[in-house]
N, C-alpha and C positions, 0 to 999 in steps of 0.2 A: 206512064202518066206522071206528070210533073208534081213535085211536092207542093204543098200549100193549096191544092185544089179541093173544092167541096166534092165529096164522093158519096155514093150510095152503093150498098152491096145487096145483091139479089141472091138468095139461097134457095135451091130446090129442096123442099122439106118432105114432099111425098109425091109419088107418081105411080101410074100404072106401068106394068112391065114393058110395054112397047116403047115408051119414051126412052130416047137414046142416052140421055145424061143420067148418071146414077144420083140417088139422093145425096145431098151434100154439095152438089155441083154449084159453082158460083159464077156470077157475072158482076163486074165492078163498072160503074158508070160515073163519069164526072159531070159537072154542071153544064158543059158544052155538048153533052150527049155522046162523047167518045167512050167506047167500051173496051174492056179488057176481059177476055174469057168468053165463054159461050155456054148456053144451056142446051146446045146441040139440037135445037128446034128453031129455025129461022123466025117463025111466027111468034114464038114465045120470046125470043131475044128482042124483037122489035117492040112488042107490047111492054116488055120489062124496061126498056130504055125510057119509054114515056112515063111509066110508073115511078122509076127511079128519079127522073127529073122533077116530078111532083113532090116526092119526098125530100129531095134536096132543097126545093123552094120553100120548105117550111112545114110540109105535111108530117103527120104522125107515121110511124112504121105501119106497114100494111101486110096482112096475111091474105093472099089472093088465090082463087081457084080458077083454073083455065081448062077448057075442053079443047083438045087439039086433035088433028086428024089421026095422030098416033096414040092417043089416049089422054088421060086426065093428069094434070100437074097442079101442085100446090106450092106456092112460093112465098117467101117472107122477104120484104124489102125494108131496109133500114138505112138511115143516114150514118155516115162515119164522121167522127170529129165534131 
């Protein structure tokens, strides 16, 4: 990711055992929707890109709960910079 871009970071803060990514896993998303990293769940990664874009656009940080086929996940999305 290039320097000077608006970014949001998504952090997995809690999850059920079956979720593949350990707590603390991160996904970084820029204002163009490009991502670096993964939360190891394709459905969660896609949803988090949309949430990250909303936070970059001026929204407040968010604490979100998701039900996934592999279990429950709780993520925190915040803007960097």
